[in-house]
N, C-alpha and C positions, 0 to 999 in steps of 0.2 A: 319094904322096911326101904327098898332101895329110896323110894321114892321117897321117903321121907328126908332118905340120908338126902340128900339133889337138894331138898327143899330149904333145908338147913345149911347147906354152899352156899343158897342163892342167896338166901339172908345177907350172911353170913359177908359175904362179897358189899352186898348192897348198904350194910351197915357200914362197914372199912371202906370208904369212896364219900361216904358221908361223914364217917368220920373221921376222912382228910380234911371235910371242909369247910368241919367245923374246927377245926386242928387252928388254922391261917392264922386269926387272928390273934393267936398269943404267939403265936412262931413269931422270931424274927433271926435275920443271918441265914446265918448255913440253913439251922430248919425250915427254916418259912421254903426257902430255894427247889429244898428238897420235898418239899409234899406236895410242889406245884411238879415238878415232876414225874410227881410217885403218881401224881393225879394228870398229868400229860398221859403217863405211857399206859395211864387204867382207857380212857379217853382213845388215845389210837388203836386201841384191842379193840375197840367196839365201830370202831372206822371211821368216827367222827373228827376227820384231817383238821376239817377250818381251828375248829375247836382245839383243841389237841395242840394247835403250833402255837395259837396264844398262851397256852398255857404252858410251853416250855420255854419263850421266847418273855415269861417271866421272870423264869427259875433263872434264866443264861442273864435278864439286866438287872436281878439283883444277885447276881455267883459279881456281874461285871461291878455296883454297884461299893460290896464288896472290895474288891483292890485281891491285891499280895494278899489276905487277911484268904481268898478263898480258895478251896484247895481245885485245885488244877481235874479233879478227876470230873470235881460234880459240871464246871462252867463245860468240859468237853463232852457230860453226855449230854446236857440240854443244845449244844449246839450240836451233837449228831440224832436229838429227840428231830429237830425243829431245820438237819436237811431228811429221816426219811416223811417227815407228813409232807413239804412242800417238794418232794420227787411224789408222795400218792397225791397230791396235787399238781401235777405233771408242772411243776416248774422249776424244773429240770438244774439250770446252770446257775437258779437261786440254792437249791440243794445240795449241791456240787460244790459249790462256795461256803455253805454255812459248812459243814462237816470234813472240808481244809481242814477251818478251824482248829475241829474237835479232833484232828487224826496229828495237825504239828499240838497240840498241847500234851493230847498222849505220848507222845513219842519227848517229846522236850522232863517228861515225866517217867521214859522209856516204859511205858505201860504194855500190857503184851497183847492189849485192846486196840496195839496201833495198828497194828499188818493187818488184820482181820476188815478195819475200817477203813482203813490207804483202797487196798482189794475191790470193797462199798466205792467208796468214791471213783477210780479208774475205770472200773465199768456205762458208772456219773457222768466223766466227762465225755467219754464214749458217747453215749448215747447222748450228747448234744452238742451232737458234730467237734468238742474238743480236740482236735485226733491229739494238738502236739503235748496236751498236757496229760490227755494216758500213758500217753507212753512214758511222757519223763517219771509220772507216779505211780505206772506198773512197776518201769527200773529198777527203783526201790527196791517194790514189792516183792521183785525178784531173787536183785539181793536175797534178800532177808529170809526168803524162805530157802532159801540155796542154803541161809547159815546153819539154819533150821533143821538143814534135810531133810525138806520135803518137796522132794520130785514133783509130784500131783497139782502143792503148788504154783512153784515154777513154771511145768509146764501151758498155768490155766494163762498165767503172768505173758508169758512168752504170744501164746494162743496171740493174749488178747493186745498187743502191740505189735505185732504179726498185722493183723484185721487195720491199726490206726492203719500203717505204711502205708496198705490200703489201697485203704479209703483217698490217703496222699499219692495214690498212684504212683509212690517210694517204691517199685517193684523187685527190686531191686536186696534193700533194707526187708520186706516183706518177702523172701526165698531166704536169707537167711532167717530169719527170725522161726519164720517155721520149722524151716527143715531141727533148727533148735527143741523145740516147743516138738516136734518128734521122735529125738529123743530121750523125750524126760518123760511122753505120755506111752513112748514104748517100753522103758526101763519099768515104768506101774502098770504095764499087762492092760491098759488102758483102745479095746479094737477100735470103736467106731470116733473113741478124741483125734486117733492115728488114720483115721480114714480121711476126720474136718481137714487134721490140718495138709495132706496131700492133694482132695480136693482143690480149696486152697493154693496151692505148690500151681497145680493143671488153671491154675486159672491166674495166676501172675506171670508164666510159663509163657502162657493165649498169650499175653500182655506184649511180651518183649520178646517174637518168636522165637522161640526154642521150640519147637515144632515138638523133635524127642523125646525133654525133659517131661512136655505137657502131656503128650502120648504118655507116657510111664506111671507117669503120677495120677493124672485119670482115672484110667485102666485099674490101679492099684484101689479108686478110690470104690471105683465101681463093683469093683468085685470083692468087697469089705459088705458095703452096704447092701450088694442083691445075696451076699449070703446070707445076714440082720436078717434081709424083708423088711429093711429099713426104707420103704417107700419113698417119701419125701425127699431126704437125702440122698434115695439113690439115681430118682430124674435130677434135682437138681448135679448129683454127680454127670449124668451122664448130657447132660447141656454142653461142660467142663471138656467129656471127648469129643461131642462132637465137633469144639472149635478145634479141639488140638488134630480130630482127625482132615478136617480140611486145609490147616494151617501146612503137612506132611504133608499136602497134594493127593492126600486121598479123596478126594470132593465128593463124589456119586452115597460112599457110605459114608461122609460126615451129615452130608443132605439130611440122606433116610435116617442116622440118629438123631438128627433135630426134628423131621419129624415127628415121629419116638416119641421124641420131649417134649415138641408142642403137645400131640394126641393126646396125654397124657397129667397135664399141666391145663388144659381143653376139660379134662373129665372131674378134675379133683374140684371140694365142695372143701374151702372157699374158694374161691378163683382167684389166685395169687398174677392181681390184671399187669401191676408190673415186671413180673416175669414173663406173660405169654408176650410182653411186648418188648420183653430182650429177644425173645428166640423168633419171635417173627421176621422182626431186625437183622437179627443174624444171617435165619434165611433170603431177607430181602438181599443181602451182602454178595450171599452163594451165590446168586443166582444171576447180578449180576455180573460181578466179576465171568461168567460161563455163558456167556452174551445172549441168557433172559433176561433181559433188563423191564421188556414191558410188563410182565409174573410181578417183577420187582418190582414194577412204581403200582405195579392194584393191588399187593400187601402194604406200602407204603398209606399211599388211600384208604384204604382201608381201616387202618390199624391209627389215624390219623384224627378219627371217632372215637377212636379210648384214649388214645394219648391226650386230648386237646380235655377229658374230665379229669384223669389220673394228675396230669402239672397240676393245675389248679389248686 
């Protein structure tokens, strides 16, 4: 019985899509645009992004021709569909540009959908390495989440802003933002997220040479990830701990931590070669400061074979 039901559902789905195609010649204006949009959504769900993109662009063009007569929500939906398809096609920058138009239209329209799409947009700007744009986008989201009393939303916004400042090597700003994110995650009792902030804080404190703060936050993040048996995050947090120990003058201890991290990273499948190289480089730096320049040279010579491949 169940099978028959499923087949019926399948047929119904197929007929509906056919019906949508058949409807196109009979419709004009808004109806025609929304039919194209509906088709685009179906085809996106099937993973045919090129085709879905073309349909969403057609919907947008029809709305655009209607000018002021076009519903803002409809035009915004078409832009967001264009954005999602471009994103799937790995055309990140174009995706973000389309999504910004959707967000702009929805904000003008005071639509509750604006905030959700703006958060997605911030992540896309970040992925496109457009860190300044990510920051200004997420700052608006954080303000809106604060007004809504959504602590977790605010925390996520601040975390991404902190990551963007860190990428820009603006460590002071990154630190104050991660501390804010940390507070909001704490209120929401998001233990792992608090520890992720602590790991990022440790990294920033190492970069500005504040050994005491770096050690404190690195140790906190290591403790949480160890307790949670989150091996992957524990490895990254231990890397920060090793760097902080060295900075604090505990060179042997730091070196031992870094070598332990290297063993784990080299054992993990699939290997993160960028991470492995970063650990090896740090070990070489430490060896050089302790007068073991020959060993450092050997490490750097050896990892150059890997960097040659991954940096191209």
